[in-house]
DSSP file (Angstrom, degrees, kcal/mol; ACC not computed):
  #  RESIDUE AA STRUCTURE BP1 BP2  ACC     N-H-->O    O-->H-N    N-H-->O    O-->H-N    TCO  KAPPA ALPHA  PHI   PSI    X-CA   Y-CA   Z-CA
    1    1 A M              0   0    0      0, 0.0   138,-0.4     0, 0.0     2,-0.1   0.000 360.0 360.0 360.0 119.3   11.6   -2.6    5.0
    2    2 A P        -     0   0    0      0, 0.0   135,-0.1     0, 0.0     3,-0.0  -0.418 360.0-155.7 -70.2 141.3    8.7   -0.9    3.1
    3    3 A R        -     0   0    0     -2,-0.1     3,-0.1   136,-0.1    77,-0.1  -0.889  27.5-100.3-111.6 147.1    9.4    2.3    1.4
    4    4 A P        -     0   0    0      0, 0.0     2,-0.1     0, 0.0    -1,-0.0  -0.339  43.2-106.9 -61.6 146.2    6.8    4.9    0.6
    5    5 A L        -     0   0    0      1,-0.1   137,-0.1     2,-0.1     2,-0.0  -0.433  36.7-107.8 -68.2 148.5    5.6    4.8   -2.9
    6    6 A G     >  -     0   0    0    136,-0.2     4,-3.0   135,-0.1     5,-0.2  -0.238  37.9 -96.5 -68.0 168.7    6.7    7.7   -5.1
    7    7 A E  H  > S+     0   0    0      1,-0.2     4,-1.8     2,-0.2     5,-0.1   0.904 125.1  39.4 -58.2 -46.8    4.1   10.3   -6.1
    8    8 A L  H  > S+     0   0    0      2,-0.2     4,-2.2     1,-0.2    -1,-0.2   0.879 114.6  53.6 -73.9 -37.4    3.3    8.8   -9.5
    9    9 A E  H  > S+     0   0    0    133,-0.4     4,-3.1     1,-0.2     5,-0.2   0.919 109.8  49.1 -59.2 -42.8    3.4    5.2   -8.1
   10   10 A D  H  X S+     0   0    0     -4,-3.0     4,-2.6     2,-0.2    -2,-0.2   0.901 108.6  52.6 -64.5 -40.8    0.9    6.3   -5.4
   11   11 A A  H  X S+     0   0    0     -4,-1.8     4,-1.1    -5,-0.2    -1,-0.2   0.897 114.0  43.4 -61.6 -40.1   -1.4    7.9   -8.0
   12   12 A V  H  X S+     0   0    0     -4,-2.2     4,-2.0     2,-0.2     3,-0.5   0.946 115.0  47.8 -69.8 -49.2   -1.4    4.7  -10.0
   13   13 A M  H  X S+     0   0    0     -4,-3.1     4,-3.2     1,-0.2     5,-0.3   0.841 103.4  63.1 -63.6 -32.7   -1.8    2.4   -7.0
   14   14 A T  H  X S+     0   0    0     -4,-2.6     4,-2.4    -5,-0.2    -1,-0.2   0.912 107.5  43.6 -56.3 -42.3   -4.6    4.6   -5.7
   15   15 A R  H  X S+     0   0    0     -4,-1.1     4,-2.8    -3,-0.5     5,-0.3   0.911 112.8  50.8 -69.9 -42.7   -6.6    3.7   -8.8
   16   16 A V  H  X>S+     0   0    0     -4,-2.0     4,-1.5     1,-0.2     5,-0.5   0.932 115.7  42.6 -61.1 -45.1   -5.6    0.0   -8.6
   17   17 A W  H  <5S+     0   0    0     -4,-3.2    -2,-0.2     2,-0.2    -1,-0.2   0.925 115.2  49.7 -66.1 -44.3   -6.7   -0.2   -5.0
   18   18 A K  H  <5S+     0   0    0     -4,-2.4    -2,-0.2    -5,-0.3    -1,-0.2   0.909 114.0  43.6 -63.3 -43.8   -9.9    1.9   -5.6
   19   19 A W  H  <5S-     0   0    0     -4,-2.8    -1,-0.2    -5,-0.2    -2,-0.2   0.774  89.1-158.5 -76.3 -25.7  -11.1   -0.2   -8.5
   20   20 A N  T  <5 +     0   0    0     -4,-1.5    -3,-0.1    -5,-0.3    -4,-0.1   0.865  57.7  84.8  50.9  46.1  -10.2   -3.5   -6.8
   21   21 A R  S   <S-     0   0    0     -5,-0.5    48,-0.2    46,-0.1    -1,-0.2  -0.961  94.5 -68.8-160.8 164.7  -10.0   -5.4  -10.0
   22   22 A P        -     0   0    0      0, 0.0     2,-0.3     0, 0.0    46,-0.2  -0.437  57.5-166.5 -63.1 135.2   -7.5   -6.2  -12.7
   23   23 A V  B     -A   67   0A   0     44,-2.9    44,-3.3    -2,-0.1     2,-0.2  -0.866  13.9-131.4-125.5 156.6   -6.8   -3.0  -14.7
   24   24 A T     >  -     0   0    0     -2,-0.3     4,-2.0    42,-0.2     5,-0.2  -0.649  27.4-114.4-100.7 162.4   -5.1   -2.1  -18.0
   25   25 A V  H  > S+     0   0    0     40,-0.5     4,-3.1    -2,-0.2     5,-0.2   0.913 117.9  56.4 -57.5 -43.2   -2.5    0.6  -18.6
   26   26 A R  H  > S+     0   0    0      1,-0.2     4,-2.7     2,-0.2    -1,-0.2   0.896 105.6  49.8 -59.0 -43.2   -5.1    2.3  -20.8
   27   27 A E  H  > S+     0   0    0      2,-0.2     4,-1.8     1,-0.2    -1,-0.2   0.932 114.2  44.1 -62.5 -45.6   -7.7    2.5  -18.0
   28   28 A V  H  X S+     0   0    0     -4,-2.0     4,-2.8     2,-0.2     5,-0.2   0.928 113.6  52.0 -64.8 -44.4   -5.2    4.0  -15.6
   29   29 A L  H  X S+     0   0    0     -4,-3.1     4,-2.5     1,-0.2    -2,-0.2   0.942 108.5  49.5 -56.0 -51.5   -3.9    6.4  -18.3
   30   30 A E  H  < S+     0   0    0     -4,-2.7     4,-0.4     1,-0.2    -1,-0.2   0.866 113.8  46.1 -61.3 -36.8   -7.3    7.7  -19.1
   31   31 A D  H >< S+     0   0    0     -4,-1.8     3,-1.2    -5,-0.2     4,-0.3   0.916 112.9  49.0 -71.7 -42.4   -8.2    8.3  -15.5
   32   32 A L  H >X S+     0   0    0     -4,-2.8     3,-2.1     1,-0.2     4,-1.9   0.857 101.0  65.4 -63.3 -34.8   -4.8   10.0  -14.7
   33   33 A Q  T 3< S+     0   0    0     -4,-2.5    -1,-0.2     1,-0.3    -2,-0.2   0.652  87.8  69.0 -66.3 -13.8   -5.2   12.2  -17.8
   34   34 A Q  T <4 S+     0   0    0     -3,-1.2    -1,-0.3    -4,-0.4    -2,-0.2   0.727 113.7  28.6 -71.4 -20.7   -8.2   13.8  -16.1
   35   35 A E  T <4 S+     0   0    0     -3,-2.1     2,-0.3    -4,-0.3    -2,-0.2   0.692 130.4   4.4-108.4 -28.2   -5.7   15.3  -13.6
   36   36 A R  S  < S-     0   0    0     -4,-1.9     2,-0.6     2,-0.0    -1,-0.3  -0.967  73.6 -95.9-155.6 162.4   -2.4   15.7  -15.6
   37   37 A S        +     0   0    0     -2,-0.3     2,-0.3    -3,-0.1    -4,-0.1  -0.798  55.7 157.9 -86.3 122.8   -0.8   15.3  -18.9
   38   38 A I        -     0   0    0     -2,-0.6     2,-0.2    -9,-0.1    -5,-0.1  -0.997  35.6-121.9-150.9 145.6    0.9   11.9  -19.0
   39   39 A A     >  -     0   0    0     -2,-0.3     4,-1.8     1,-0.1     3,-0.4  -0.570  20.6-123.8 -91.1 151.7    2.1    9.5  -21.7
   40   40 A Y  H  > S+     0   0    0      1,-0.2     4,-2.5    -2,-0.2     5,-0.2   0.903 113.0  54.8 -54.9 -44.8    0.9    5.9  -22.1
   41   41 A T  H  > S+     0   0    0      1,-0.2     4,-2.3     2,-0.2    -1,-0.2   0.819 104.0  54.9 -65.0 -30.2    4.6    4.7  -21.9
   42   42 A T  H  > S+     0   0    0     -3,-0.4     4,-2.4     2,-0.2    -1,-0.2   0.938 110.5  44.4 -67.0 -46.1    5.0    6.5  -18.6
   43   43 A V  H  X S+     0   0    0     -4,-1.8     4,-2.6     1,-0.2     5,-0.2   0.900 113.0  52.4 -64.7 -39.9    2.0    4.7  -17.0
   44   44 A M  H  X S+     0   0    0     -4,-2.5     4,-2.3     1,-0.2    -1,-0.2   0.913 110.5  47.9 -61.3 -43.1    3.2    1.4  -18.5
   45   45 A T  H  X S+     0   0    0     -4,-2.3     4,-2.7     2,-0.2    -2,-0.2   0.906 111.0  50.5 -65.0 -42.3    6.7    1.9  -17.0
   46   46 A V  H  X S+     0   0    0     -4,-2.4     4,-2.7     2,-0.2    -2,-0.2   0.934 112.2  46.7 -62.6 -45.8    5.2    2.7  -13.6
   47   47 A L  H  X S+     0   0    0     -4,-2.6     4,-2.0     2,-0.2    -1,-0.2   0.884 112.2  50.8 -64.4 -37.4    3.0   -0.4  -13.6
   48   48 A D  H  X S+     0   0    0     -4,-2.3     4,-2.5    -5,-0.2    -2,-0.2   0.921 111.1  48.4 -64.2 -42.9    6.0   -2.5  -14.8
   49   49 A N  H  X S+     0   0    0     -4,-2.7     4,-2.1     2,-0.2    -2,-0.2   0.914 110.5  50.9 -62.1 -42.8    8.1   -1.1  -11.9
   50   50 A L  H  <>S+     0   0    0     -4,-2.7     5,-2.5     1,-0.2     6,-1.0   0.858 110.3  50.5 -63.7 -34.7    5.3   -1.8   -9.4
   51   51 A H  H ><5S+     0   0    0     -4,-2.0     3,-1.1     4,-0.2    -2,-0.2   0.935 110.3  48.4 -66.1 -46.6    5.2   -5.3  -10.7
   52   52 A Q  H 3<5S+     0   0    0     -4,-2.5    -2,-0.2     1,-0.3    -1,-0.2   0.833 110.9  51.6 -63.1 -32.3    8.9   -5.8  -10.3
   53   53 A K  T 3<5S-     0   0    0     -4,-2.1    -1,-0.3    -5,-0.2    -2,-0.2   0.535 118.0-113.2 -82.9  -7.0    8.7   -4.4   -6.8
   54   54 A G  T < 5S+     0   0    0     -3,-1.1    -3,-0.2    -4,-0.4    -2,-0.1   0.602  85.2 115.3  89.5  11.6    6.0   -6.8   -5.9
   55   55 A W  S   <S+     0   0    0     -5,-2.5    15,-2.5    -6,-0.2    16,-0.6   0.777  80.2  26.1 -84.6 -27.4    3.1   -4.4   -5.4
   56   56 A V  E     -B   69   0A   0     -6,-1.0     2,-0.3    13,-0.3    -2,-0.2  -0.952  66.1-146.9-132.0 153.6    1.0   -5.7   -8.4
   57   57 A R  E     -B   68   0A   0     11,-2.8    11,-2.5    -2,-0.3     2,-0.3  -0.814  21.0-153.0-108.7 159.4    0.7   -9.0  -10.2
   58   58 A R  E     -B   67   0A   0     -2,-0.3     2,-0.4     9,-0.2     9,-0.2  -0.968  12.1-163.0-137.4 153.3    0.0   -9.1  -13.9
   59   59 A E  E     -B   66   0A   0      7,-2.1     7,-2.3    -2,-0.3     2,-0.1  -1.000  29.6-113.8-134.7 133.1   -1.7  -11.4  -16.3
   60   60 A A  E     -B   65   0A   0     -2,-0.4     2,-0.3     5,-0.2     5,-0.3  -0.395  29.6-179.7 -67.1 138.4   -1.3  -11.3  -20.1
   61   61 A E  E >   -B   64   0A   0      3,-3.4     3,-1.8    -2,-0.1     2,-0.3  -0.845  64.7 -53.2-138.7  99.4   -4.4  -10.5  -22.0
   62   62 A G  T 3  S-     0   0    0     -2,-0.3    -1,-0.0     1,-0.3    -2,-0.0  -0.552 120.3 -21.6  67.2-128.5   -3.7  -10.4  -25.7
   63   63 A R  T 3  S+     0   0    0     -2,-0.3    -1,-0.3    -3,-0.1     2,-0.2   0.380 133.1  59.4 -93.4   3.7   -0.8   -8.1  -26.3
   64   64 A A  E <  S- B   0  61A   0     -3,-1.8    -3,-3.4    -5,-0.0     2,-0.3  -0.620  76.6-119.8-121.6-179.6   -1.3   -6.2  -23.1
   65   65 A Y  E     - B   0  60A   0     -5,-0.3   -40,-0.5    -2,-0.2     2,-0.4  -0.877   7.6-142.5-119.3 154.6   -1.4   -7.0  -19.3
   66   66 A R  E     - B   0  59A   0     -7,-2.3    -7,-2.1    -2,-0.3     2,-0.4  -0.979  23.7-151.4-111.2 133.0   -4.0   -6.6  -16.7
   67   67 A Y  E     -AB  23  58A   0    -44,-3.3   -44,-2.9    -2,-0.4     2,-0.3  -0.833  13.7-176.3-110.3 142.6   -2.6   -5.5  -13.3
   68   68 A E  E     - B   0  57A   0    -11,-2.5   -11,-2.8    -2,-0.4   -51,-0.1  -0.997  31.9-104.0-138.9 141.3   -4.0   -6.3   -9.9
   69   69 A A  E     - B   0  56A   0     -2,-0.3   -13,-0.3   -53,-0.2     3,-0.1  -0.334  16.7-152.5 -64.0 142.4   -2.9   -5.2   -6.4
   70   70 A V  S    S+     0   0    0    -15,-2.5     2,-0.3     1,-0.1   -14,-0.1   0.806  79.9   9.1 -83.1 -34.1   -1.1   -7.8   -4.3
   71   71 A S  S    S-     0   0    0    -16,-0.6    -1,-0.1    65,-0.0     2,-0.1  -0.841  87.5 -91.0-138.3 176.1   -2.2   -6.3   -1.0
   72   72 A T     >  -     0   0    0     -2,-0.3     4,-1.9     1,-0.1     5,-0.1  -0.393  29.6-115.3 -88.0 164.0   -4.6   -3.6    0.2
   73   73 A R  H  > S+     0   0    0      1,-0.2     4,-2.8     2,-0.2     5,-0.2   0.872 118.5  57.4 -62.6 -36.6   -4.0    0.1    0.8
   74   74 A A  H  > S+     0   0    0      1,-0.2     4,-2.6     2,-0.2    -1,-0.2   0.906 105.9  48.5 -61.9 -41.5   -4.7   -0.6    4.4
   75   75 A A  H  > S+     0   0    0      2,-0.2     4,-2.2     1,-0.2    -1,-0.2   0.888 111.4  50.6 -65.4 -38.5   -1.9   -3.2    4.6
   76   76 A Y  H  X S+     0   0    0     -4,-1.9     4,-2.1     2,-0.2    -2,-0.2   0.938 112.4  46.2 -62.5 -47.8    0.4   -0.7    2.9
   77   77 A A  H  X S+     0   0    0     -4,-2.8     4,-2.5     1,-0.2    -2,-0.2   0.908 112.0  51.5 -62.6 -42.2   -0.5    2.1    5.4
   78   78 A A  H  X S+     0   0    0     -4,-2.6     4,-2.8     1,-0.2    -1,-0.2   0.903 108.5  51.2 -62.5 -40.8   -0.1   -0.4    8.3
   79   79 A A  H  X S+     0   0    0     -4,-2.2     4,-2.4     2,-0.2    -1,-0.2   0.901 110.6  48.9 -63.9 -40.3    3.4   -1.4    7.1
   80   80 A L  H  X S+     0   0    0     -4,-2.1     4,-2.4     2,-0.2    -2,-0.2   0.917 112.9  47.3 -65.1 -42.5    4.5    2.2    6.8
   81   81 A M  H  X S+     0   0    0     -4,-2.5     4,-2.6     2,-0.2    -2,-0.2   0.919 112.7  49.3 -64.5 -42.7    3.2    3.0   10.3
   82   82 A N  H  X S+     0   0    0     -4,-2.8     4,-2.5     2,-0.2    -2,-0.2   0.912 111.4  49.3 -62.5 -42.6    4.9   -0.1   11.7
   83   83 A E  H  X S+     0   0    0     -4,-2.4     4,-0.9     2,-0.2    -2,-0.2   0.927 112.5  47.1 -62.9 -45.1    8.2    0.8   10.1
   84   84 A A  H >< S+     0   0    0     -4,-2.4     3,-0.7     1,-0.2     4,-0.4   0.920 113.6  48.5 -62.9 -43.4    8.0    4.3   11.4
   85   85 A W  H >< S+     0   0    0     -4,-2.6     3,-1.5     1,-0.2    -1,-0.2   0.891 107.0  55.3 -65.1 -39.6    7.2    3.1   14.9
   86   86 A S  H 3< S+     0   0    0     -4,-2.5    -1,-0.2     1,-0.3    -2,-0.2   0.699  99.1  63.1 -69.4 -17.0   10.0    0.5   14.9
   87   87 A Q  T << S+     0   0    0     -4,-0.9    -1,-0.3    -3,-0.7    -2,-0.2   0.612  83.1 102.1 -80.2 -12.2   12.5    3.3   14.1
   88   88 A S    <   -     0   0    0     -3,-1.5     4,-0.0    -4,-0.4    -3,-0.0  -0.457  64.3-150.4 -75.4 142.9   11.8    5.0   17.4
   89   89 A D  S    S+     0   0    0      1,-0.3    -1,-0.1    -2,-0.1    -3,-0.0   0.549 100.3  37.6 -84.2  -7.5   14.2    4.6   20.4
   90   90 A N     >  +     0   0    0     -5,-0.1     4,-2.3     1,-0.1     3,-0.3  -0.675  69.6 179.2-140.3  82.1   11.1    5.1   22.6
   91   91 A P  H  > S+     0   0    0      0, 0.0     4,-2.4     0, 0.0     5,-0.2   0.843  81.5  54.2 -56.5 -37.6    8.1    3.3   21.1
   92   92 A A  H  > S+     0   0    0      1,-0.2     4,-2.4     2,-0.2     5,-0.2   0.930 110.4  46.1 -63.6 -44.2    5.8    4.3   23.9
   93   93 A A  H  > S+     0   0    0     -3,-0.3     4,-2.5     1,-0.2    -1,-0.2   0.883 110.9  53.6 -65.0 -37.6    6.6    8.0   23.6
   94   94 A A  H  X S+     0   0    0     -4,-2.3     4,-2.5     2,-0.2    -1,-0.2   0.915 109.7  47.9 -62.8 -42.3    6.2    7.7   19.8
   95   95 A L  H  X S+     0   0    0     -4,-2.4     4,-3.2     2,-0.2     5,-0.2   0.914 110.6  50.9 -65.2 -42.2    2.7    6.2   20.3
   96   96 A V  H  X S+     0   0    0     -4,-2.4     4,-2.0     1,-0.2    -2,-0.2   0.927 112.6  46.5 -60.6 -44.2    1.7    8.9   22.8
   97   97 A A  H  X S+     0   0    0     -4,-2.5     4,-0.9     2,-0.2    -2,-0.2   0.908 113.4  49.3 -63.7 -41.6    2.8   11.6   20.3
   98   98 A F  H >X S+     0   0    0     -4,-2.5     3,-0.9     1,-0.2     4,-0.7   0.934 110.3  49.6 -63.3 -46.8    1.0    9.8   17.5
   99   99 A F  H >< S+     0   0    0     -4,-3.2     3,-1.0     1,-0.3    -1,-0.2   0.872 106.2  58.0 -60.7 -35.8   -2.2    9.5   19.5
  100  100 A G  H 3< S+     0   0    0     -4,-2.0    -1,-0.3     1,-0.2    -2,-0.2   0.754 103.9  52.3 -65.6 -23.8   -1.9   13.2   20.4
  101  101 A M  H << S+     0   0    0     -3,-0.9    -1,-0.2    -4,-0.9    -2,-0.2   0.607  91.2 103.0 -83.7 -13.3   -1.9   14.1   16.6
  102  102 A M  S << S-     0   0    0     -3,-1.0    -3,-0.0    -4,-0.7    -4,-0.0  -0.385  70.7-125.8 -77.2 147.4   -5.1   12.1   16.0
  103  103 A S     >  -     0   0    0     -2,-0.1     4,-2.5     1,-0.1     5,-0.2  -0.392  34.1-102.7 -76.0 164.7   -8.5   13.6   15.6
  104  104 A P  H  > S+     0   0    0      0, 0.0     4,-2.1     0, 0.0     5,-0.1   0.880 125.3  52.8 -57.0 -36.8  -11.4   12.4   17.8
  105  105 A Q  H  > S+     0   0    0      2,-0.2     4,-2.2     1,-0.2     5,-0.1   0.894 108.7  49.0 -66.9 -38.9  -12.7   10.3   14.9
  106  106 A Q  H  > S+     0   0    0      2,-0.2     4,-2.3     1,-0.2    -1,-0.2   0.897 110.2  50.7 -67.3 -39.9   -9.2    8.7   14.4
  107  107 A R  H  X S+     0   0    0     -4,-2.5     4,-2.5     2,-0.2    -2,-0.2   0.888 110.2  50.4 -64.5 -37.7   -9.0    7.9   18.1
  108  108 A E  H  X S+     0   0    0     -4,-2.1     4,-2.5     2,-0.2    -2,-0.2   0.911 109.7  50.3 -65.0 -41.8  -12.5    6.3   17.9
  109  109 A A  H  X S+     0   0    0     -4,-2.2     4,-2.3     2,-0.2    -2,-0.2   0.895 110.6  50.6 -62.4 -39.0  -11.4    4.3   14.9
  110  110 A L  H  X S+     0   0    0     -4,-2.3     4,-2.6     2,-0.2    -2,-0.2   0.922 109.6  49.7 -64.0 -44.2   -8.3    3.2   16.9
  111  111 A S  H  X S+     0   0    0     -4,-2.5     4,-2.3     1,-0.2    -2,-0.2   0.913 111.0  49.9 -60.5 -42.3  -10.5    2.2   19.8
  112  112 A D  H  X S+     0   0    0     -4,-2.5     4,-2.3     1,-0.2    -1,-0.2   0.912 110.6  49.9 -61.4 -43.0  -12.7    0.2   17.5
  113  113 A A  H  X S+     0   0    0     -4,-2.3     4,-2.5     2,-0.2    -2,-0.2   0.909 109.6  50.4 -64.0 -42.6   -9.7   -1.5   16.0
  114  114 A V  H  X S+     0   0    0     -4,-2.6     4,-2.8     1,-0.2    -1,-0.2   0.921 110.8  49.8 -61.9 -43.4   -8.3   -2.5   19.4
  115  115 A R  H  X S+     0   0    0     -4,-2.3     4,-2.3     1,-0.2    -1,-0.2   0.907 110.5  50.5 -61.5 -41.0  -11.7   -3.9   20.4
  116  116 A M  H  X S+     0   0    0     -4,-2.3     4,-1.1     2,-0.2    -2,-0.2   0.927 112.6  45.8 -63.3 -44.4  -11.8   -5.9   17.2
  117  117 A V  H >X S+     0   0    0     -4,-2.5     3,-0.5     1,-0.2     4,-0.5   0.923 113.7  49.1 -64.6 -44.1   -8.3   -7.3   17.7
  118  118 A E  H >< S+     0   0    0     -4,-2.8     3,-0.9     1,-0.2    -1,-0.2   0.863 107.9  54.1 -64.9 -35.4   -9.0   -8.2   21.4
  119  119 A S  H 3< S+     0   0    0     -4,-2.3    -1,-0.2     1,-0.2    -2,-0.2   0.742 107.6  51.4 -72.2 -21.2  -12.3   -9.9   20.5
  120  120 A H  H << S+     0   0    0     -4,-1.1     2,-0.5    -3,-0.5    -1,-0.2   0.511  86.4 102.1 -91.2  -5.5  -10.4  -12.1   18.0
  121  121 A E    <<  +     0   0    0     -3,-0.9     3,-0.1    -4,-0.5    -3,-0.0  -0.690  44.7 139.3 -81.6 123.5   -7.8  -13.2   20.6
  122  122 A S     >  -     0   0    0     -2,-0.5     4,-2.6     1,-0.1     5,-0.2  -0.950  67.1 -97.3-151.9 166.2   -8.5  -16.6   21.9
  123  123 A P  H  > S+     0   0    0      0, 0.0     4,-1.0     0, 0.0    -1,-0.1   0.891 125.5  50.1 -56.9 -37.9   -6.5  -19.7   22.8
  124  124 A A  H  > S+     0   0    0      1,-0.2     4,-0.5     2,-0.2     3,-0.5   0.920 111.6  47.1 -66.7 -42.2   -7.3  -21.2   19.4
  125  125 A A  H >4 S+     0   0    0      1,-0.2     3,-1.1     2,-0.2    -1,-0.2   0.861 106.6  58.5 -67.2 -34.3   -6.3  -18.0   17.6
  126  126 A A  H 3< S+     0   0    0     -4,-2.6    -1,-0.2     1,-0.2    -2,-0.2   0.787 100.9  57.0 -66.1 -25.5   -3.0  -17.8   19.6
  127  127 A A  H 3< S+     0   0    0     -4,-1.0    -1,-0.2    -3,-0.5    -2,-0.2   0.651  88.2  95.4 -80.0 -14.4   -2.1  -21.3   18.3
  128  128 A L  S << S-     0   0    0     -3,-1.1     2,-0.1    -4,-0.5    -3,-0.0  -0.467  88.2-101.5 -75.3 147.4   -2.3  -20.1   14.7
  129  129 A P        -     0   0    0      0, 0.0    -1,-0.1     0, 0.0    -2,-0.1  -0.395  42.9-105.2 -65.6 146.7    0.9  -19.0   12.9
  130  130 A A        -     0   0    0      1,-0.1     3,-0.1    -4,-0.1    -4,-0.0  -0.414  36.3-107.6 -69.9 145.9    1.2  -15.2   12.7
  131  131 A P        -     0   0    0      0, 0.0    -1,-0.1     0, 0.0    -3,-0.0  -0.322  53.2 -75.4 -67.0 159.9    0.6  -13.7    9.3
  132  132 A P        -     0   0    0      0, 0.0     0, 0.0     0, 0.0     0, 0.0  -0.306  39.6-150.9 -57.6 137.1    3.6  -12.4    7.4
  133  133 A E  S    S+     0   0    0     -3,-0.1     0, 0.0     1,-0.1     0, 0.0   0.821  73.1  65.2 -79.4 -31.9    4.8   -9.1    8.9
  134  134 A N        -     0   0    0   -133,-0.0     3,-0.1     3,-0.0    -1,-0.1  -0.801  67.5-150.2-104.2 129.4    6.3   -7.6    5.8
  135  135 A P        -     0   0    0      0, 0.0   -80,-0.1     0, 0.0    -2,-0.0  -0.205  59.4 -51.9 -74.4-179.5    4.4   -6.5    2.7
  136  136 A P        -     0   0    0      0, 0.0   -82,-0.1     0, 0.0     3,-0.1  -0.293  60.1-120.9 -53.5 138.4    6.3   -6.7   -0.6
  137  137 A D        -     0   0    0      1,-0.2   -82,-0.1    -3,-0.1    -3,-0.0  -0.747  21.7-163.0 -83.8 106.9    9.6   -4.8   -0.3
  138  138 A P        +     0   0    0      0, 0.0    -1,-0.2     0, 0.0   -83,-0.1   0.749  30.1 160.6 -66.3 -20.3    9.2   -2.1   -3.0
  139  139 A G        +     0   0    0   -138,-0.4  -136,-0.1    -3,-0.1   -86,-0.0   0.329  32.6  63.9  29.3-173.9   13.0   -1.5   -2.9
  140  140 A G  S    S-     0   0    0      2,-0.0   -91,-0.0     6,-0.0   -87,-0.0   0.164  97.3 -27.4  63.1-179.1   14.5    0.2   -5.8
  141  141 A P        -     0   0    0      0, 0.0  -135,-0.1     0, 0.0     6,-0.0  -0.251  41.7-143.6 -71.0 154.0   13.9    3.7   -7.2
  142  142 A D  S    S+     0   0    0   -137,-0.1  -133,-0.4     3,-0.0     2,-0.3   0.634  77.5  83.5 -86.7 -17.0   10.6    5.6   -6.7
  143  143 A R  S >  S-     0   0    0      1,-0.1     3,-1.6  -135,-0.1  -137,-0.0  -0.639  77.6-133.3 -95.8 146.8   10.7    7.2  -10.1
  144  144 A A  T 3  S+     0   0    0     -2,-0.3    -1,-0.1     1,-0.3   -95,-0.0   0.774 105.8  61.2 -65.3 -26.0    9.5    5.6  -13.3
  145  145 A D  T 3  S-     0   0    0      1,-0.1    -1,-0.3   -99,-0.0    -3,-0.0   0.444 112.9-116.7 -85.6   3.2   12.7    6.6  -15.0
  146  146 A G    <         0   0    0     -3,-1.6    -2,-0.1     1,-0.1    -1,-0.1   0.522 360.0 360.0  82.2   4.2   14.8    4.5  -12.6
  147  147 A R              0   0    0     -6,-0.0    -3,-0.1    -5,-0.0    -1,-0.1   0.453 360.0 360.0 -92.4 360.0   16.8    7.4  -11.1
């Protein structure tokens, strides 16, 4: 079951997703420091926690690591929406309420997405195994300090 990222985890992952390439602790730190006062060791701990939770993979480069996202922000958002929807005792009512909260632009994006999914449905596609439903289970604490 996916859990939402903590506030600092989300700030770090936002950069990893946005840059879409392997990043160092130093790069993330320098970007975060434009918004807040934060220590190198804090960013290092958050990235290590995200690695342990399966959100990023890492590769050694000298004495440091480069971190890269395991999945996309879109996949993360989809997993959260799916989890929330599956918790409803009336999924149809939950969807109606959700659609009612959407802006016209969001409803148009939803219509586009439905058309894309429907256009990819074919007998050949139906025979393919379904992709994994669950993204990495971030489990564990949301805070870098482990509490």
